C-alpha positions in Angstrom: -20.1 6.5 15.7 -16.5 6.5 15.0 -16.6 2.7 16.6 -19.2 2.0 14.7 -17.3 2.9 11.5 -14.3 1.2 12.6 -15.8 -2.1 12.7 -17.5 -1.4 9.6 -14.0 -0.9 8.1 -12.8 -4.1 9.8 -15.5 -5.9 8.3 -15.4 -4.9 4.6 -11.5 -5.0 5.0 -11.8 -8.6 5.7 -14.5 -9.5 3.5 -12.4 -8.4 0.6 -9.5 -9.9 1.7 -11.0 -12.8 2.0 -12.8 -12.4 -1.4 -9.3 -11.8 -3.2 -7.4 -15.1 -1.0 -7.9 -19.0 -1.8 -6.5 -21.7 0.3 -3.5 -23.0 -1.1 -4.1 -26.9 -2.7 -2.1 -29.7 -1.3 0.1 -29.6 -4.2 0.8 -26.4 -3.3 1.5 -26.9 0.3 3.7 -30.0 -0.7 5.4 -27.6 -3.2 6.2 -24.6 -0.4 7.2 -27.5 2.4 9.8 -28.7 0.0 11.3 -25.5 -1.0 11.4 -25.0 2.6 13.6 -27.3 3.7 15.6 -26.6 0.9 16.3 -22.9 2.0 16.6 -24.3 5.7 19.1 -26.4 4.8 21.0 -23.4 2.7 20.6 -21.1 6.2 22.0 -24.0 8.6 25.1 -24.1 6.2 25.4 -20.1 6.3 23.9 -18.8 2.7 21.6 -16.4 4.3 24.3 -14.8 6.5 28.0 -13.5 6.4 28.7 -15.6 9.1 27.3 -18.6 10.8 26.5 -16.5 14.1 22.8 -15.2 14.3 21.4 -12.1 14.1 21.2 -10.0 17.5 17.7 -11.2 17.6 17.9 -14.5 17.6 19.5 -17.2 20.0 20.8 -19.4 17.6 21.3 -19.8 13.9 18.6 -22.4 13.7 15.7 -20.3 15.2 16.8 -17.8 12.8 16.7 -20.5 9.7 13.2 -21.5 11.2 11.5 -18.1 10.3 13.5 -17.3 7.6 13.1 -20.6 5.5 9.5 -21.2 7.0 7.0 -22.2 4.4 5.0 -20.0 2.5 2.4 -21.7 -0.1 0.6 -19.1 -2.2 -2.3 -17.3 -0.1 -3.0 -13.6 0.0 -4.3 -14.3 3.7 -1.8 -16.0 5.6 -1.5 -15.9 9.8 1.9 -15.7 9.5 1.0 -12.0 8.6 -1.1 -11.4 11.7 1.2 -9.4 13.9 2.2 -7.3 10.8 -1.3 -6.5 9.8 -1.8 -5.6 13.3 1.0 -3.2 13.0 0.3 -1.6 9.6 -3.2 -0.7 10.8 -1.9 1.2 13.7 -2.5 4.3 12.1 -5.6 4.3 11.3 -6.2 2.8 15.2 -4.0 5.8 16.6 -6.2 8.2 14.6 -9.3 7.2 15.4 -8.1 7.4 18.7 -7.0 11.3 18.8 -10.2 12.1 17.1 -12.1 10.2 20.4 -9.8 12.2 22.6 -10.3 16.0 20.7 -13.9 15.3 20.9 -13.7 14.9 24.3 -11.6 17.6 25.1 -13.2 20.0 22.9 -17.1 19.4 23.3 -17.7 21.6 26.3 -16.4 24.2 24.6 -18.0 23.9 21.6 -21.4 23.4 22.7 -20.9 26.4 25.1 -21.2 23.9 28.4 -18.1 24.8 29.8 -19.1 27.4 32.5 -21.6 25.0 33.6 -19.5 21.9 34.4 -17.0 25.0 36.2 -19.9 25.9 38.1 -20.6 22.3 39.5 -16.8 21.2 39.6 -14.8 24.9 39.8 -11.4 23.1 40.7 -10.1 23.3 37.5 -7.0 20.9 38.2 -9.4 18.4 39.1 -11.5 18.7 36.4 -8.7 18.2 33.7 -7.0 15.3 35.5 -10.2 13.8 35.7 -11.1 14.5 31.5 -7.3 13.4 30.8 -8.1 9.9 32.9 -11.2 9.5 30.7 -9.5 10.0 27.6 -7.0 7.2 28.7 -9.6 5.1 29.6 -11.7 5.6 26.8 -9.1 5.6 24.1 -7.5 2.4 25.7 -11.1 0.9 25.2 -12.0 1.9 22.1 -8.6 0.7 20.2 -8.2 -2.5 22.0 -11.8 -3.8 21.1 -11.2 -2.8 17.6 -7.7 -4.5 17.5 -9.1 -7.8 18.9 -12.2 -7.5 16.4 -9.5 -7.0 13.4 -7.4 -9.9 14.8 -10.3 -11.9 14.9 -11.6 -11.3 11.8 -8.5 -12.2 10.2 -8.3 -15.1 11.8 -11.8 -16.4 10.5 -10.6 -15.5 7.1 -7.6 -17.0 7.5 -9.5 -20.1 8.1 -11.4 -19.8 5.5 -9.5 -19.0 2.8 -5.8 -18.6 3.7 -3.3 -20.7 5.4 -1.9 -20.8 8.4 1.7 -23.3 7.2 4.6 -21.6 8.3 3.0 -19.5 11.5 5.4 -18.8 14.2 4.0 -20.6 17.8 3.9 -17.0 19.3 2.3 -15.2 16.5 -0.9 -14.2 18.0 0.7 -13.3 21.1 2.9 -10.9 18.7 0.1 -9.6 17.5 -1.8 -8.8 20.4 1.7 -7.2 22.1 1.3 -5.2 19.2 -2.1 -4.1 19.8 -1.6 -3.2 23.3 1.4 -1.1 22.0 -0.6 0.7 19.4 -3.3 1.2 22.5 -0.6 2.9 24.4 0.5 5.0 21.7 -3.0 5.9 20.8 -3.5 7.4 24.2 -0.9 9.1 24.8 -1.8 10.8 21.5 -5.0 11.2 23.1 -3.8 13.3 26.0 -1.8 15.5 23.4 -5.0 16.2 21.5 -6.8 16.7 25.2 -4.6 19.2 25.7 -4.2 20.9 22.4 -7.9 21.2 22.8 -8.3 22.8 26.2 -5.4 25.6 25.1 -7.5 26.3 21.8 -10.9 25.4 23.2 -12.1 23.4 20.9 -12.2 20.0 19.3 -11.0 21.6 15.8 -8.0 23.3 17.0 -6.9 19.6 18.7 -7.4 18.2 15.0 -6.1 20.8 13.1 -2.6 21.3 14.6 -2.1 17.5 15.2 -2.8 17.4 11.1 -0.8 20.5 10.7 1.9 19.3 12.7 2.1 15.6 11.1 2.0 17.2 7.2 4.4 20.6 7.7 6.5 19.8 10.5 7.4 16.0 10.5 6.6 15.6 6.6 8.5 18.4 5.7 11.0 19.8 7.7 12.4 16.7 9.1 13.0 15.7 5.4 15.3 18.1 4.9 16.8 17.7 8.4 16.6 13.9 9.4 19.3 14.5 12.3 16.1 16.0 14.5 14.2 12.5 13.9 15.1 11.5 17.9 12.9 14.6 18.7 9.7 14.1 17.0 6.4 12.7 18.2 5.0 10.9 15.7 8.7 9.6 14.7 8.8 8.1 18.2 4.9 6.6 18.3 6.2 4.6 15.0 9.2 3.7 16.8 7.4 2.2 19.5 4.8 0.5 17.4 7.0 -1.4 15.1 9.5 -2.0 17.4 12.1 -0.8 14.8 14.6 1.8 15.8 15.6 4.6 13.3 18.9 4.4 12.5 21.6 7.7 11.7 22.0 7.0 7.8 24.9 9.7 8.1 26.5 8.0 10.9 29.8 5.5 10.8 28.7 1.8 9.8 30.1 -0.5 12.4 30.6 -4.6 11.8 28.5 -6.9 14.3 28.8 -10.4 13.6 29.7 -9.8 10.2 26.4 -7.5 10.0 27.1 -4.0 8.5 24.6 -2.0 11.0 24.3 1.7 11.1 24.7 3.9 14.3 21.1 4.2 16.5 19.2 7.7 15.9 16.4 6.8 18.1 15.5 3.7 20.3 12.7 1.9 21.3 13.5 2.9 25.3 14.2 6.6 24.0 10.9 6.8 21.9 8.8 6.2 25.4 11.1 8.8 26.8 9.8 11.2 23.8 6.5 10.6 23.8 6.3 10.7 27.7 7.8 14.2 27.4 5.4 15.4 24.8 2.5 14.1 26.7 3.9 15.8 30.3 4.8 19.2 28.9 1.7 19.6 26.8 -0.4 18.2 29.6 1.2 20.7 31.9 0.5 23.8 29.9 -2.5 23.0 29.3 -3.2 22.5 33.5 -1.4 26.3 33.6 -3.9 27.6 30.8 -7.0 26.5 32.1 -6.1 27.4 35.5 -5.2 30.8 34.3 -7.6 31.8 31.9 -11.1 33.1 32.3 -14.2 30.9 30.9 -17.1 33.2 29.3 
């Protein structure tokens, strides 16, 4: 039911987006290309940067200017936004994976069939690790398929009612890379939901704790103490999905190739470490509790 609901939401969203978009006319395309050429010339002269040195993410100034001055005719659906759309829908995809994992982890407890399961297979650590593997496989498969449908539906909408002018040649690859990152984070959050459902012995416990943590802890406490963002679960997931580090705004500003930069509070590699720590710690706790507590 969750998968079908996800498909319906994707179809409805793309239909609405296509209905509110329109293909640019030849005059719109010509104006966009002329403006792009002017902006490219200004960029190559160093008008877009403090110096003619390219930003750290680009090998040459020309590569940066090709991206910064890409033609963008008036249209609501542009293929150049494909990777961005995939990343921005990542929150919905991850929450869907959490709901599936919480259900997989808490269904036997809610239905009262855990005793039957442990009668067939009394080795509890093996039971929980197998359930964890199922969560990873199911959540990864569901989220990948849904995001592939999203990318395909967006491409159809662009072909019918949008434009591909100014799209970087590797935009589709970047979109699928974002989709795989989102699926990996969804699977990790699914393992967290499974662990909490096992400790709390219900699906509701997993969803309640996770949403309470998201709203009360990360949404409120982290706002008062920004310095602890490098140790938070959801912040680590957002850094991985968006590939954008969290900067320490209270730190001393440095200048690299004429561009001011804040010190990094949570980098991309560190975010993977934080996410792995939460998963391993909570799954380990669930193994200990599941092995020690009686089931009745």
